[in-house]
C-alpha positions, 0 to 999 in steps of 0.5 A: 564252453571253449575247449582247447581240443586235441588232434583227435577231435579235430581229425574226426571232424575233418574225416567226417566231412571228407567225402572220398573213402575207399572200398577196402582197407589200404593199401590194396592187396597188402596183407594185414598185420596182427601187431604193430612193428617195433619201430612204432612202439613207445610213448609219444607226445603229440606236437599239436596239443601235448597229449600222450600217445602210448603205442604197444604191439596191440593198441594205441591209447591217447591220454589227454587233458583238455583245459577250458574256461567258461562263465557261470552264466554259460554253465547255467544256460547250458542244458544238462550242465551245472555246478554242484558242491565240489564239482562241475557236471558237463553234458554227456559226462557222468563224472563230476569234474573239479573246477576253480574260480578264476574270477567271481563269475568265471571258472576253469576246469580240466577234462581227463580223457583216455581213448583207445585209438585202435586195438585191432577191433573188428572194424580196424585193419593195420598194414605195414607197407614200404616203411609206413604203418597204415591204420584203416577204419570201416564205417557203418556204410562199409567205407574205409578211411586210412591214416598213415604213420611214417618214421622220420630221421629225427625219431619222430613219427609223422601222422597223416590222413589219406585225403584224395580231393573230393573232385571228380576230375582229380579222382579220375586221374587217380583211378577209374574204379570208383562209385558215387553216392549222394547223401541227404544233404545232396553232397556227393561221396566217392568210394575208390577202389584203386590198384596198388600202383594207383594207391602208390600214386596217391602217396606220390602226389601227396594226397595227404592231410598232416594230422600231427607229429609224434615226438618220442619220450625217453622214459627217464625224462617223462614229466607228469 
């Protein structure tokens, strides 16, 4: 099946493959905050896929609608996928999704998702530093990945991933305080422990991956 995926799915694939992470939530030595600063609060449209992102003081929730088209043959060939009276069952999903025929042998359907991006859970740390909001997530190997939200002069918010290149020469130019591990596929992973000054240099060198631009929505102009 061909989904029109939102930025979160694409970002997760990118971050899973990115092999440079941090030993702690970034920026280093900056105290974590217990709530999101007011400048980041509101309802936003994600430029990449028109999903909505709702940010309040204690959470960010993404509302998405994924439209896809597929053939009936493809449905029949896909394990745990079937057409039943009134809907479509997809692998890994419990609910039955409404669909419509777009031809005799193909259908279209829309998947609705409501995802909590962060909500100050145990493996999530939020820090406010130099006008940026940094959101860090801890994985099962106790490695941290960090995203950065930056308000723009036009009212939008730039959403970026801290992405130091997985090149040891570049890493040594960033910091000498790092470790390496090799995974089951013989890929090298790096865990960096930069000082605050070194982290500032990461930002200055723009070792960032642009994920999306969040466009603020005026409540009275919301279109359902």
